[in-house]
C-alpha positions as a printed NumPy array, in Angstrom:
array([[  1.962, -16.524, -21.799],
       [ -0.492, -14.268, -23.511],
       [ -3.79 , -12.574, -22.964],
       [ -6.651, -15.064, -23.163],
       [ -7.866, -15.831, -26.694],
       [-11.612, -15.971, -27.408],
       [-11.31 , -19.489, -28.859],
       [-10.031, -21.062, -25.656],
       [-12.334, -23.083, -23.443],
       [-13.114, -21.812, -19.953],
       [-10.733, -24.374, -18.443],
       [ -7.938, -23.352, -20.817],
       [ -8.481, -19.686, -20.042],
       [ -8.425, -20.28 , -16.297],
       [ -5.205, -22.293, -16.496],
       [ -3.61 , -19.633, -18.649],
       [ -4.814, -16.941, -16.247],
       [ -3.247, -18.803, -13.295],
       [  0.045, -19.176, -15.169],
       [  0.125, -15.462, -15.957],
       [ -0.614, -14.631, -12.336],
       [  2.255, -16.877, -11.171],
       [  4.557, -15.004, -13.51 ],
       [  3.258, -11.701, -12.143],
       [  4.135, -12.706,  -8.593],
       [  7.608, -13.766,  -9.708],
       [  8.38 , -10.538, -11.575],
       [  6.751,  -7.671,  -9.71 ],
       [  9.944,  -5.683,  -9.29 ],
       [ 10.857,  -5.961, -12.983],
       [  7.293,  -5.154, -13.993],
       [  7.189,  -2.078, -11.753],
       [ 10.249,  -0.759, -13.59 ],
       [  8.508,  -1.35 , -16.934],
       [  5.307,   0.294, -15.665],
       [  7.192,   3.359, -14.476],
       [  8.517,   3.961, -17.981],
       [  4.941,   4.241, -19.234],
       [  4.611,   7.548, -17.348],
       [  7.637,   9.663, -18.366],
       [  5.895,  12.98 , -17.652],
       [  4.465,  12.148, -14.217],
       [  6.446,  13.521, -11.227],
       [  8.137,  11.086,  -8.863],
       [  8.53 ,  10.975,  -5.093],
       [ 12.224,  11.689,  -4.74 ],
       [ 14.335,   9.586,  -7.106],
       [ 12.115,   6.525,  -6.726],
       [  9.505,   4.897,  -8.963],
       [  6.578,   6.168,  -6.93 ],
       [  4.339,   8.404,  -9.061],
       [  3.145,  11.607,  -7.446],
       [  1.967,  15.196,  -7.839],
       [  3.62 ,  18.41 ,  -6.632],
       [  0.771,  19.073,  -4.192],
       [  1.262,  15.63 ,  -2.669],
       [  4.884,  16.206,  -1.62 ],
       [  5.4  ,  18.748,   1.195],
       [  8.724,  20.55 ,   1.359],
       [  9.163,  19.344,   4.932],
       [  7.483,  16.627,   7.023],
       [  3.955,  17.407,   8.192],
       [  2.937,  16.335,  11.673],
       [  0.388,  13.561,  11.341],
       [ -2.392,  15.413,  13.161],
       [ -2.121,  18.287,  10.683],
       [ -3.465,  16.089,   7.859],
       [ -7.199,  16.788,   7.778],
       [ -9.357,  13.873,   6.629],
       [-12.305,  15.197,   4.631],
       [-15.297,  12.953,   3.939],
       [-17.36 ,  12.938,   0.744],
       [-20.927,  11.595,   0.858],
       [-22.349,  10.012,  -1.227],
       [-19.416,   8.251,  -2.834],
       [-18.993,   9.441,  -6.437],
       [-19.128,   6.833,  -9.186],
       [-15.712,   6.167, -10.73 ],
       [-15.27 ,   6.496, -14.478],
       [-13.323,   3.215, -14.631],
       [-13.966,   0.104, -12.551],
       [-13.311,  -3.612, -12.477],
       [-16.415,  -4.273, -14.592],
       [-15.416,  -1.851, -17.347],
       [-15.409,  -3.465, -20.823],
       [-11.729,  -2.544, -21.205],
       [-10.873,  -5.152, -18.547],
       [-12.802,  -8.037, -20.132],
       [ -9.646,  -9.658, -21.563],
       [ -8.273,  -9.929, -18.011],
       [-11.266, -11.857, -16.661],
       [-11.243, -15.479, -17.848],
       [-14.313, -17.523, -18.65 ],
       [-15.398, -19.968, -15.99 ],
       [-16.655, -23.501, -16.667],
       [-20.12 , -22.162, -17.541],
       [-18.623, -20.02 , -20.314],
       [-19.269, -16.733, -18.536],
       [-16.452, -14.341, -17.712],
       [-15.792, -13.684, -14.067],
       [-17.582, -10.419, -13.208],
       [-14.383,  -8.807, -11.861],
       [-10.713,  -9.627, -11.508],
       [-11.211, -10.021,  -7.746],
       [-13.871, -12.658,  -8.423],
       [-11.347, -14.535, -10.563],
       [ -8.732, -14.27 ,  -7.823],
       [-11.138, -15.574,  -5.198],
       [-12.032, -18.574,  -7.351],
       [ -8.711, -19.39 ,  -9.025],
       [ -5.817, -18.025,  -6.96 ],
       [ -6.849, -16.712,  -3.532],
       [ -4.039, -15.552,  -1.229],
       [ -4.29 , -16.328,   2.464],
       [ -5.567, -12.807,   3.215],
       [ -8.365, -11.895,   0.823],
       [-11.563, -10.426,   2.254],
       [-13.886,  -7.89 ,   0.67 ],
       [-13.756,  -5.493,   3.598],
       [-14.805,  -1.826,   3.597],
       [-12.076,   0.707,   2.86 ],
       [-11.544,   4.438,   2.821],
       [-11.338,   5.308,  -0.875],
       [ -9.083,   8.294,  -1.693],
       [-10.354,  10.965,  -4.062],
       [ -7.821,  13.816,  -3.87 ],
       [ -5.195,  15.327,  -1.588],
       [ -3.164,  18.428,  -0.872],
       [ -0.315,  17.953,   1.591],
       [  1.671,  21.128,   0.977],
       [ -0.721,  23.631,   2.537],
       [ -0.261,  25.91 ,  -0.473],
       [ -3.925,  25.703,  -1.549],
       [ -5.274,  26.029,   1.985],
       [ -5.609,  23.135,   4.39 ],
       [ -3.432,  20.055,   4.359],
       [ -5.965,  17.367,   3.61 ],
       [ -6.814,  13.939,   2.234],
       [-10.28 ,  13.57 ,   0.689],
       [-11.932,  10.192,   1.23 ],
       [-15.151,   8.332,   0.652],
       [-16.558,   4.847,   1.144],
       [-15.003,   1.962,  -0.805],
       [-14.55 ,  -1.812,  -0.914],
       [-11.301,  -3.745,  -1.072],
       [-12.33 ,  -5.972,  -3.988],
       [-13.325,  -2.914,  -6.038],
       [ -9.807,  -1.523,  -5.769],
       [ -8.098,  -4.887,  -6.318],
       [-10.216,  -5.506,  -9.423],
       [ -8.467,  -2.539, -10.99 ],
       [ -5.035,  -2.711,  -9.346],
       [ -4.221,  -6.378,  -9.898],
       [ -5.87 ,  -6.396, -13.326],
       [ -3.497,  -3.61 , -14.39 ],
       [ -0.507,  -5.637, -13.223],
       [ -1.841,  -8.784, -14.92 ],
       [ -2.308,  -6.91 , -18.183],
       [  1.288,  -5.716, -18.176],
       [  2.858,  -9.112, -17.528],
       [  0.64 , -10.644, -20.226],
       [  1.961,  -8.034, -22.668],
       [  5.568,  -8.871, -21.702],
       [  5.492, -12.688, -21.602],
       [  9.15 , -13.21 , -22.464],
       [ 10.602, -10.536, -20.221],
       [ 10.83 ,  -7.775, -22.825],
       [ 11.96 ,  -4.48 , -21.387],
       [  8.976,  -2.408, -22.452],
       [  5.626,  -2.159, -24.164],
       [  3.324,   0.732, -25.008],
       [ -0.131,   1.849, -23.985],
       [ -1.495,   0.571, -27.317],
       [ -0.904,  -2.951, -25.961],
       [ -2.521,  -2.106, -22.613],
       [ -6.136,  -1.059, -23.265],
       [ -7.264,  -1.267, -19.647],
       [ -4.322,   0.801, -18.382],
       [ -4.866,   3.3  , -21.18 ],
       [ -8.52 ,   3.658, -20.157],
       [ -7.486,   4.62 , -16.607],
       [ -5.699,   7.711, -17.888],
       [ -3.833,   9.917, -15.421],
       [ -2.468,   7.526, -12.767],
       [ -2.636,  10.252, -10.126],
       [ -6.288,  11.122, -10.747],
       [ -7.61 ,   9.056,  -7.847],
       [-11.229,   9.983,  -8.467],
       [-11.394,   8.156, -11.839],
       [-11.106,   4.673, -10.343],
       [-12.023,   2.896,  -7.088],
       [ -8.549,   3.308,  -5.618],
       [ -7.391,   2.254,  -2.194],
       [ -4.793,   3.962,  -0.039],
       [ -2.32 ,   2.194,   2.216],
       [ -0.524,   3.812,   5.14 ],
       [  3.148,   2.954,   4.63 ],
       [  5.042,   3.666,   7.842],
       [  8.802,   3.71 ,   8.259],
       [  9.476,   2.841,  11.904],
       [ 12.687,   4.448,  13.192],
       [ 14.313,   3.565,  16.521],
       [ 16.232,   6.669,  17.653],
       [ 19.12 ,   6.088,  20.047],
       [ 20.264,   8.598,  22.698],
       [ 23.267,   9.335,  20.459],
       [ 20.933,  10.537,  17.697],
       [ 21.434,   7.723,  15.198],
       [ 18.635,   5.378,  14.18 ],
       [ 17.716,   1.948,  12.846],
       [ 14.69 ,   0.519,  11.057],
       [ 12.929,  -2.757,  10.28 ],
       [ 11.773,  -4.067,   6.911],
       [  9.088,  -6.517,   5.845],
       [  9.331,  -9.236,   3.175],
       [  5.836,  -9.629,   1.724],
       [  4.933, -13.231,   0.939],
       [  3.032, -13.599,  -2.354],
       [  1.268, -16.69 ,  -0.972],
       [ -0.218, -14.603,   1.822],
       [ -0.995, -11.218,   0.245],
       [ -2.818, -10.048,  -2.881],
       [ -0.629,  -6.998,  -3.479],
       [  3.15 ,  -6.49 ,  -3.689],
       [  4.183, -10.048,  -2.872],
       [  7.854, -10.875,  -3.32 ],
       [  9.016,  -7.376,  -2.41 ],
       [ 10.613,  -5.657,   0.567],
       [  8.516,  -2.978,   2.242],
       [  8.73 ,  -0.763,   5.307],
       [  6.756,  -1.908,   8.321],
       [  3.989,  -1.544,   9.293],
       [  1.832,  -1.058,   6.198],
       [ -1.907,  -1.519,   5.911],
       [ -4.841,  -0.498,   3.764],
       [ -6.608,   2.442,   5.384],
       [ -9.963,   0.962,   6.387],
       [-12.405,   0.706,   9.277],
       [-12.328,  -2.433,  11.391],
       [-15.982,  -3.215,  10.627],
       [-18.658,  -2.272,   8.131],
       [-20.887,  -0.36 ,  10.551],
       [-21.487,   3.407,  10.385],
       [-20.058,   3.735,  13.914],
       [-16.839,   1.998,  12.916],
       [-16.599,   3.973,   9.69 ],
       [-16.676,   7.226,  11.686],
       [-14.62 ,   6.095,  14.675],
       [-11.804,   4.515,  12.665],
       [-11.364,   7.477,  10.32 ],
       [ -7.98 ,   8.299,  11.843],
       [ -4.504,   7.769,  10.423],
       [ -3.127,   7.332,  13.94 ],
       [ -5.624,   4.682,  14.986],
       [ -4.968,   2.745,  11.781],
       [ -1.204,   2.943,  12.358],
       [ -1.491,   1.641,  15.931],
       [ -3.508,  -1.343,  14.74 ],
       [ -0.815,  -2.137,  12.192],
       [  1.985,  -1.817,  14.78 ],
       [  0.179,  -4.407,  16.866],
       [ -0.647,  -6.757,  13.991],
       [  2.581,  -6.678,  11.969],
       [  5.248,  -6.261,  14.655],
       [  3.593,  -8.2  ,  17.48 ],
       [  1.537, -10.663,  15.441],
       [ -1.83 ,  -9.897,  17.033],
       [ -5.037, -10.833,  15.152],
       [ -6.991,  -8.324,  13.072],
       [-10.319,  -9.033,  14.756],
       [-11.504,  -5.917,  16.622],
       [-15.202,  -6.736,  16.573],
       [-17.232,  -6.661,  19.749],
       [-20.779,  -7.424,  20.79 ],
       [-20.741,  -4.156,  22.736],
       [-20.588,  -1.845,  19.75 ],
       [-17.656,  -0.189,  17.928],
       [-14.11 ,  -0.853,  19.053],
       [-13.151,   1.313,  22.044],
       [ -9.556,   2.496,  21.542],
       [ -9.443,   4.209,  24.92 ],
       [ -9.815,   0.808,  26.616],
       [ -6.941,  -0.724,  24.615],
       [ -3.782,  -0.564,  26.706],
       [ -1.453,  -0.725,  23.682],
       [ -3.192,   2.254,  22.07 ],
       [ -3.205,   4.247,  25.311],
       [  0.526,   3.694,  25.848],
       [  1.513,   4.745,  22.334],
       [ -0.782,   7.772,  22.416],
       [  0.741,   8.838,  25.752],
       [  4.199,   8.442,  24.21 ],
       [  3.209,  10.778,  21.375],
       [  1.891,  13.309,  23.848],
       [  5.138,  13.197,  25.864],
       [  7.425,  13.53 ,  22.826],
       [  8.916,  10.035,  22.977],
       [  7.201,   9.104,  19.714],
       [  6.967,  11.413,  16.724],
       [  4.645,  10.787,  13.78 ],
       [  4.963,  12.539,  10.435],
       [  3.514,  12.515,   6.937],
       [  6.035,  12.835,   4.095],
       [  3.688,  12.69 ,   1.123],
       [  1.453,  10.594,  -1.076],
       [  2.216,   8.529,  -4.153],
       [  0.936,   5.874,  -6.556],
       [  2.576,   2.557,  -7.328],
       [  3.348,   2.456, -11.075],
       [  2.44 ,  -1.223, -11.507],
       [ -0.905,  -1.379,  -9.695],
       [ -1.741,   2.326,  -9.224],
       [ -2.501,   1.658,  -5.55 ],
       [ -1.965,   4.843,  -3.519],
       [  0.224,   5.075,  -0.407],
       [  0.361,   7.806,   2.192],
       [  3.953,   7.949,   3.377],
       [  4.425,   8.225,   7.128],
       [  7.276,   7.965,   9.622],
       [  7.114,   6.987,  13.294],
       [ 10.218,   7.873,  15.319],
       [ 10.46 ,   5.96 ,  18.618],
       [ 12.906,   6.772,  21.385],
       [ 14.987,   3.621,  21.804],
       [ 13.72 ,   2.784,  25.291],
       [ 10.101,   3.118,  24.14 ],
       [ 10.772,   0.942,  21.087],
       [ 12.472,  -1.739,  23.173],
       [  9.696,  -1.973,  25.745],
       [  6.9  ,  -1.737,  23.171],
       [  8.258,  -4.439,  20.884],
       [  9.796,  -6.936,  23.303],
       [  7.559,  -9.508,  21.614],
       [  8.675,  -8.595,  18.069],
       [  7.749, -11.467,  15.752],
       [  9.878, -12.963,  12.984],
       [  6.834, -13.91 ,  10.876],
       [  3.357, -12.46 ,  10.601],
       [  0.225, -13.013,   8.548],
       [  1.677, -11.153,   5.546],
       [  5.32 , -12.229,   5.486],
       [  8.601, -11.986,   7.416],
       [  9.915,  -9.193,   9.609],
       [ 13.488,  -8.488,   8.487],
       [ 15.996,  -7.267,  11.069],
       [ 19.325,  -8.382,   9.59 ],
       [ 21.51 ,  -6.394,  11.956],
       [ 19.829,  -7.5  ,  15.16 ],
       [ 16.437,  -7.033,  16.735],
       [ 16.486,  -3.274,  16.14 ],
       [ 16.987,  -3.692,  12.401],
       [ 19.061,  -1.987,   9.73 ],
       [ 21.22 ,   1.046,  10.47 ],
       [ 19.617,   4.208,   9.123],
       [ 22.636,   5.302,   7.097],
       [ 23.149,   6.652,   3.593],
       [ 24.682,   3.372,   2.422],
       [ 21.8  ,   1.232,   3.68 ],
       [ 19.142,   3.664,   2.466],
       [ 20.754,   3.684,  -0.979],
       [ 20.749,  -0.113,  -1.045],
       [ 16.958,  -0.216,  -0.713],
       [ 16.091,   2.828,  -2.822],
       [ 18.425,   2.523,  -5.803],
       [ 16.948,  -0.618,  -7.33 ],
       [ 19.599,  -2.92 ,  -5.931],
       [ 16.926,  -4.757,  -3.927],
       [ 13.329,  -5.671,  -4.897],
       [ 11.683,  -2.904,  -2.886],
       [  8.096,  -1.719,  -3.202],
       [  7.971,   1.802,  -4.624],
       [  6.227,   3.312,  -1.595],
       [  8.771,   1.799,   0.789],
       [ 11.673,   3.131,  -1.248],
       [ 10.049,   6.572,  -1.386],
       [  9.353,   6.938,   2.332],
       [ 12.837,   5.657,   3.162],
       [ 14.515,   8.115,   0.809],
       [ 12.364,  11.067,   1.874],
       [ 12.991,  10.258,   5.535],
       [ 16.724,  10.247,   4.88 ],
       [ 16.425,  13.652,   3.189],
       [ 14.608,  14.986,   6.286],
       [ 16.654,  13.08 ,   8.881],
       [ 17.822,  16.226,  10.68 ],
       [ 14.252,  17.203,  11.529],
       [ 12.962,  13.678,  12.188],
       [ 15.771,  12.689,  14.544],
       [ 16.073,  15.995,  16.389]])
């Protein structure tokens, strides 16, 4: 499988594109390892593949409410986007002979996953989570999901096309689109997206803990299919495209609660209402979890920020620590499957034991684990004394 050749017909190019995409979804873990080696001088989050910056990794967990979300208006134009000429070889020609305008357009036409909507997102621009340069903050602006996917998935497609026979490595000279992106941690250069990757810990009265994992189904999701991940995880975005929703949903906590409901309890993602923006204070699930935070039965922390080496999608790494009784009553309806994959709880309904052996299993490369999931799991283990106190 190779990058599309100019002499191919549109039908040939589309079939070749589909074949390359199938290979991508079969080899994401291997490809992430190859992508990581392209950035030898970029810092990592812990000993994982997740690319990062020193100012993105606090020395100790930061309470979630201490992360200030700063808004930039108007949204600055990125230097690189899905319509950049450097990505043309990743956008096949359709039947009319014209290339698809973006990689997301090609996905929608040729290989759409079950969940694939061009919804509004909060686009990250920069961050400082250490407090050294002043406030602990994440800078955001307005974005669209397809804009970020047109870069992220195109980068992954380009790499697998350059390694068709499973070679261990290639160089940036074979990856013109990736080379054009430049510094993978310069979020302002491209229309990036940021996911909130939350490790959910169930803390027992004895002080030990357990956690759940998620197996992401490549038939259902556009990003990171075929990999384990912590749960819940979701792109940071408003629930609707209105100015009221954009302002009201600009909250890490509100986004996390929605994901707890959707991924662990299987509730739908539709929060729209004819009566205006979604009212969180009238949502019983949100009120109960917020009250639990206020009473100390649920702790929420930020451990850092990083970038996936394969797709360059950003993840803010968070931990939610539930007292066991709160966890058990909140998730009595825990689902085995959801709209993005399977909920994995191999050691019973409360999940895997939060021990050094189990953490090492999912962070050492022994299992196909998404880089952000491995990073938050390892960092949480490093800070377990504080998180479980």
